[in-house]
C-alpha positions, 0 to 999 in steps of 0.5 A: 500500500505504501509503495503504491501511494509513493508511485501515485505521488511520484506520478502526480508530482512529475505531472505537475512539474511537466505542466509547470514547465510547459506553462513556463515555456509558453507563457510569453507566447501566443497560444492561439497562434501556436495552435493555428500553426499546429493545425496547419501542419501536414501530419503526413510529413510529421508521421514520416519524420517520426517513423524515420526518427524511430528507425534511426534510433533502432538502427543505432541500438542495433549498431551498439548491440553489435559493438557490445557483442564483440566484447562477449556480452549479449544485451537484448535489443529492447534494453539497448534501445531504451538505453539509447533513448535514456542517452538522448534524454540526458543529452537534453539536460547536459550535452554529452552526458547521454553517452555516459548515461546510456552506458550506466542504464545498460550497466544497471539493466544487463550488468555489463561492465561500465568500462567496457560499455564506455569503450564501445561508445568511444569506438562508435564515436571514432567510427562516426568521425571516420565516416564524417571525414570520408563524407566531407572529403567526398563532398569536397571532391565531387563539388570542388567547382561549386566550393571554389566558386563560393570561396572566391565569391565570399572569401577570397575576392572580398579579402583581396579587395580590402588589401589591394594596394595595401602592402602592410595588410598583405605583410600582416596576412603573410606573417600571420600565416607563417606563424600559424603554419610554424606553430 
């Protein structure tokens, strides 16, 4: 009976806190305008975005499961998925805390050593970084003409116009460049 009362009390307190936060966030905004914007939304696209987001979260949990299996552990996809969701929730509170909290959540639920889970997260982030570098390099190579045109229009031409005839400016830029490359 006492535990049931605590459970109800906790639920009511969190509900009150949620309503209070919602009020605080929206108190300075026109609620009627927000409601008009919500009603004018195309819910087909909202649904598609939600499904795509859920698929990406499931795929991330599957990827993390594969990394965890490489260290000899077998977590269930469900617990890994919920750990990933806990990580996203914690990232809303403090950025990058989600990586640690998802390891903690999976450690609590499946008793997988925390240090090994951190290792899988580091490996996952390293793989993400490699993929990002490859993607950026490929994009630059495939769109080099567009990038060159953009840089000429918005960076190099304005700089050259500012320093044309100004030999001191050229010298300052050259010396700064030498210092940066020397260090």
